TORLO-898093 format. One line per 4 residues: number of its first residue (from 1); their letters; for each residue z, y, x of C-alpha. Coordinates in pm, 1 decimal. Last residue first. Layout:
N
NUM	a	Z,Y,X | ...
END
This chain:
300
300	xxxx	-2572.0,18179.7,19229.9 | -2606.9,18134.4,19601.5 | -2257.9,18270.0,19680.8 | -2099.7,18029.4,19426.2
296	xxxx	-2293.1,17743.4,19574.7 | -2175.9,17841.5,19932.6 | -1817.7,17861.5,19800.0 | -1827.4,17506.4,19688.5
292	xxxx	-2001.8,17388.0,20001.5 | -1741.9,17546.5,20227.2 | -1434.2,17374.0,20045.6 | -1453.3,17016.3,20194.5
288	xxxx	-1351.9,17146.8,20536.6 | -1224.3,17499.3,20509.9 | -898.3,17413.1,20696.4 | -1079.4,17363.1,21016.2
284	xxxx	-1250.8,17698.7,20999.6 | -1614.0,17825.5,20987.3 | -1647.1,18183.2,20893.7 | -1797.9,18372.4,20595.6
280	xxxx	-1826.9,18086.7,20329.7 | -1459.4,17997.4,20395.1 | -1327.0,18344.7,20327.0 | -1192.0,18258.1,19972.8
276	xxxx	-1023.5,17944.6,20103.3 | -674.3,18095.4,20168.6 | -470.8,17801.5,20250.9 | -277.8,17501.8,20120.6
272	xxxx	-343.8,17147.1,20256.0 | -145.3,16889.8,20092.2 | 95.0,16614.9,20209.7 | 250.2,16318.5,20011.9
268	xxxx	455.8,16305.4,19696.7 | 783.0,16238.8,19879.2 | 1074.5,16124.4,19650.3 | 1427.3,16241.3,19672.1
264	xxxx	1727.9,16068.5,19497.6 | 2011.5,16231.4,19314.3 | 2361.6,16189.7,19171.8 | 2482.4,16523.4,19026.7
260	xxxx	2642.7,16380.9,18713.5 | 2365.8,16455.2,18464.7 | 2105.2,16285.4,18687.7 | 1900.0,16439.8,18976.8
256	xxxx	1541.3,16370.0,19081.9 | 1449.0,16562.2,19394.3 | 1062.1,16601.4,19435.2 | 910.7,16643.2,19785.3
252	xxxx	568.9,16801.3,19867.6 | 472.5,16801.6,20228.6 | 278.6,17103.7,20346.6 | -28.0,17127.1,20587.1
248	xxxx	-212.5,17444.2,20671.6 | -370.5,17301.9,20991.0 | -38.2,17255.4,21169.9 | -55.9,17583.2,21362.3
244	xxxx	-187.9,17761.3,21050.8 | 146.2,17694.3,20869.0 | 84.1,17604.7,20492.3 | 42.5,17878.5,20245.2
240	xxxx	300.1,17880.8,19967.3 | 272.3,17653.7,19662.6 | 236.2,17742.4,19296.7 | 321.1,17466.9,19071.1
236	xxxx	95.4,17465.4,18761.5 | 243.5,17140.5,18618.3 | 539.9,16925.8,18673.9 | 538.9,16661.0,18405.1
232	xxxx	883.1,16501.6,18497.3 | 1040.5,16744.6,18247.7 | 1372.8,16940.2,18314.1 | 1207.6,17147.1,18571.5
228	xxxx	1332.2,17322.9,18895.6 | 1059.0,17493.2,19104.7 | 949.8,17586.7,19453.8 | 1242.8,17555.1,19680.7
224	xxxx	1143.8,17567.3,20050.8 | 1276.9,17299.7,20285.0 | 1470.2,17403.6,20599.2 | 1373.6,17350.3,20966.1
220	xxxx	1043.9,17545.8,20939.1 | 745.8,17477.3,21157.5 | 669.5,17124.8,21076.4 | 641.6,17190.9,20696.0
216	xxxx	843.9,17108.8,20391.3 | 791.9,17192.0,20031.7 | 1048.6,17145.4,19743.8 | 1034.9,17056.6,19372.6
212	xxxx	1338.3,16994.5,19166.8 | 1326.1,16755.3,18869.5 | 1634.4,16785.7,18660.5 | 1883.6,16620.3,18437.1
208	xxxx	1785.5,16249.4,18418.1 | 2009.8,16051.9,18197.2 | 2348.9,15880.8,18256.8 | 2255.4,15520.8,18303.3
204	xxxx	1961.5,15630.0,18530.9 | 1602.5,15502.4,18542.6 | 1275.0,15690.1,18652.7 | 977.2,15573.1,18464.4
200	xxxx	739.4,15864.0,18540.9 | 703.1,16172.9,18761.0 | 386.0,16362.0,18738.4 | 258.6,16636.4,18990.7
196	xxxx	9.2,16922.0,18916.4 | -65.7,17196.1,19170.7 | -164.1,17548.0,19039.0 | -396.0,17761.0,19249.2
192	xxxx	-252.3,18079.9,19387.3 | -329.9,17993.8,19759.4 | -615.4,17763.3,19764.9 | -556.7,17387.4,19753.4
188	xxxx	-671.2,17068.4,19922.2 | -475.2,16771.4,19785.4 | -648.8,16798.1,19459.0 | -467.7,16745.4,19141.4
184	xxxx	-266.1,16430.7,19006.2 | 10.0,16422.6,19274.8 | 222.7,16130.6,19211.3 | 608.8,16072.7,19148.6
180	xxxx	719.8,15718.5,19082.0 | 1055.7,15558.5,18925.5 | 1258.0,15262.3,19014.3 | 1583.4,15467.3,19075.4
176	xxxx	1798.5,15756.2,18969.3 | 2123.1,15767.9,19193.7 | 2412.4,15544.3,19149.0 | 2761.3,15692.9,19043.0
172	xxxx	2997.5,15525.4,19268.1 | 3263.3,15342.9,19056.2 | 3645.9,15340.8,19081.8 | 3919.6,15093.3,18989.8
168	xxxx	4291.3,15174.7,19024.1 | 4570.4,14945.9,19149.9 | 4961.0,14950.4,19134.8 | 5214.0,14714.6,19292.0
164	xxxx	5595.5,14738.6,19351.4 | 5759.6,14530.8,19624.1 | 6136.2,14484.9,19717.3 | 6174.6,14435.0,20084.8
160	xxxx	6535.1,14588.2,20069.5 | 6417.0,14913.4,20251.1 | 6129.0,14952.2,19988.8 | 5779.3,14803.2,19998.4
156	xxxx	5515.4,14991.1,19805.5 | 5194.0,14809.7,19748.0 | 4880.8,15012.0,19675.8 | 4556.4,14851.1,19529.3
152	xxxx	4205.1,14986.2,19546.3 | 3937.9,14830.3,19326.1 | 3595.7,14920.0,19415.5 | 3256.1,14939.3,19245.4
148	xxxx	2922.3,15035.0,19412.9 | 2816.9,14722.8,19613.2 | 2466.8,14625.4,19604.5 | 2333.9,14976.9,19565.8
144	xxxx	2488.1,15085.6,19813.0 | 2656.9,14908.5,20097.2 | 2597.6,15174.2,20363.7 | 2656.6,15446.9,20144.9
140	xxxx	3040.8,15350.0,20087.4 | 3131.6,15321.1,20465.3 | 2924.6,15639.1,20540.6 | 3115.9,15831.5,20295.1
136	xxxx	3438.4,15775.7,20470.4 | 3738.4,15610.4,20289.1 | 4066.3,15783.5,20357.2 | 4399.2,15661.6,20213.8
132	xxxx	4720.7,15847.1,20198.7 | 5085.4,15719.9,20187.6 | 5055.5,15564.8,20522.4 | 5035.0,15189.3,20630.5
128	xxxx	4686.4,15096.6,20545.8 | 4527.0,15455.6,20548.6 | 4469.2,15738.1,20757.9 | 4286.9,15737.6,21097.6
124	xxxx	4049.0,15465.0,20945.1 | 4062.4,15146.9,21147.3 | 4129.3,14911.4,20860.4 | 3822.4,15039.5,20668.6
120	xxxx	3581.9,14986.7,20944.2 | 3708.9,14641.6,21019.3 | 3658.9,14552.2,20664.9 | 3913.3,14280.4,20557.3
116	xxxx	3758.4,14138.1,20218.7 | 3919.1,14115.9,19878.4 | 3642.1,14033.2,19614.5 | 3600.6,14214.4,19291.9
112	xxxx	3421.7,14081.2,18979.6 | 3131.5,14108.0,18733.3 | 2942.7,14430.5,18764.5 | 2982.5,14449.8,19144.4
108	xxxx	3275.2,14440.3,19373.0 | 3454.9,14589.8,19686.1 | 3825.7,14512.5,19708.1 | 4031.4,14755.7,19919.4
104	xxxx	4403.3,14686.8,20006.6 | 4663.7,14955.6,20082.5 | 5024.9,14893.2,20210.8 | 5271.7,15174.5,20213.2
100	xxxx	5589.1,15096.1,20394.4 | 5967.9,15181.2,20407.8 | 6007.8,15329.5,20058.2 | 6332.7,15432.6,19919.4
96	xxxx	6160.5,15549.6,19600.8 | 6362.1,15432.5,19295.7 | 6234.2,15622.6,19113.2 | 5851.5,15701.8,19069.6
92	xxxx	5619.3,15647.3,19340.1 | 5333.6,15820.1,19552.5 | 5009.6,15725.0,19692.2 | 4723.2,15964.8,19771.2
88	xxxx	4349.8,15878.9,19773.1 | 4055.0,16043.2,19943.6 | 3701.5,15928.4,19909.4 | 3443.5,16092.8,20117.4
84	xxxx	3132.1,16218.5,19945.9 | 2764.7,16132.2,19893.7 | 2807.2,16016.5,19526.5 | 3017.3,16151.8,19248.7
80	xxxx	3295.8,15922.2,19148.6 | 3333.8,15747.1,18806.3 | 3686.8,15632.5,18744.9 | 3688.3,15268.9,18634.3
76	xxxx	3385.0,15029.3,18561.7 | 3481.0,14861.3,18241.3 | 3679.3,15126.5,18115.4 | 3410.5,15390.4,18156.5
72	xxxx	3574.9,15713.8,18273.7 | 3349.7,16017.0,18207.8 | 3538.0,16352.3,18145.5 | 3691.2,16354.7,18488.6
68	xxxx	3359.7,16342.0,18675.2 | 3445.5,16306.8,19053.6 | 3422.1,16500.2,19375.0 | 3704.9,16398.7,19625.4
64	xxxx	3826.6,16691.7,19810.7 | 4166.3,16708.6,19622.3 | 4311.7,16360.7,19608.1 | 4253.9,16081.9,19359.1
60	xxxx	4602.3,15976.2,19254.6 | 4775.6,15636.3,19276.5 | 5132.4,15567.6,19131.8 | 5380.4,15326.6,19267.6
56	xxxx	5704.5,15193.1,19069.6 | 5947.8,15089.4,19333.7 | 6102.9,14755.6,19226.1 | 6436.9,14749.8,19041.9
52	xxxx	6688.3,14553.1,19237.9 | 6896.1,14288.9,19025.1 | 6983.6,14095.0,19322.5 | 7026.0,13716.7,19309.0
48	xxxx	7262.4,13601.0,19572.9 | 7197.9,13265.2,19732.8 | 7452.3,13058.2,19924.3 | 7371.9,12751.1,20134.9
44	xxxx	7475.7,12393.7,20131.6 | 7306.0,12065.3,20270.7 | 7417.6,11721.2,20184.9 | 7353.0,11378.7,20328.0
40	xxxx	7319.7,11033.9,20204.7 | 7292.4,10681.1,20321.3 | 7266.9,10350.1,20154.9 | 6886.2,10375.4,20146.6
36	xxxx	6789.9,10735.9,20223.1 | 6928.7,11000.5,20003.1 | 6924.1,11377.5,20048.0 | 7144.5,11606.7,19842.8
32	xxxx	7045.7,11975.7,19836.8 | 7344.0,12218.6,19730.4 | 7275.0,12577.2,19642.9 | 7594.2,12775.2,19601.4
28	xxxx	7514.3,13078.3,19373.0 | 7630.9,13438.8,19407.8 | 7574.7,13668.8,19114.9 | 7406.6,14016.7,19078.6
24	xxxx	7151.6,13892.8,18817.4 | 7230.6,13552.9,18617.7 | 7009.6,13263.9,18674.2 | 6779.8,13085.8,18435.7
20	xxxx	6480.6,13310.4,18516.3 | 6548.5,13218.6,18898.6 | 6306.5,12923.9,18883.8 | 6361.7,12768.0,19231.0
16	xxxx	6042.5,12633.6,19400.0 | 6111.1,12312.6,19607.0 | 5958.2,12200.3,19931.8 | 6073.0,11899.4,20143.6
12	xxxx	5860.0,11638.9,19947.3 | 5922.6,11342.7,19720.8 | 6193.9,11499.3,19496.9 | 6380.2,11254.8,19304.7
8	xxxx	6288.4,11190.3,18955.4 | 6423.3,11331.6,18604.8 | 6157.4,11580.2,18584.8 | 6312.4,11775.2,18867.7
4	xxxx	6649.2,11885.0,18725.9 | 6812.2,12209.0,18818.1 | 7198.9,12147.3,18784.0 | 7435.3,12437.0,18718.3
END
């Protein structure tokens, strides 16, 4: 069998052999003939074309990686919930005489993926040459929102150095963005008064599910839940009294959450919440701005 090269002599020392014209499980004697002037030389070697079936890899999202199974946009891949580590498991269908697992991670945006060598990725305790891959949340969060899509590729290499390849695409569910939350009532409030906050223009591809109101103060390590609403018009919010040691100050926080549990938190600012009914009887720092109102009520 002769493999012609466009009817001309080779002008370089490299040649790619098209094995599609060859028979599987057959030995071939390959002869290269070199000619220079009146001299020529021959080189022989044997080639066996093996009909080995490549391993067929499969990739699964492991338990512990929160994702939304009912929403898998084809253009983005499997949608994953944010703020969580990603755990991937590799496996194969026969034949499975596997010697190595090789993983590649390609970050991308709406248009394409680019393969990069991330030092943080390659030094993970699992991954690269094992059947499991672990991507920590810190690595993902540090690149949001510019990079929120990934292509994960697995190459299985068997004992005969035959390779099989599979890949999946994943997308991180971005939190709500570009909106505002503002206090539209007084920042000095008596206990029992209703506070009004309005949240407008929040954007999210999956829709806004809830607006959750918290308060925070300097004396308590955990935030206090006040209310959960479906509308951004947060009216008549009843706040607890602020700590006396910090002049009764509270910070109001609004957590905006989409329908697939991705959220962002917005601070509305500080308010003073106290019992102002005694302001006309005794001077107090927290009564500043309120004393005149109660004096008038007393005169009337």
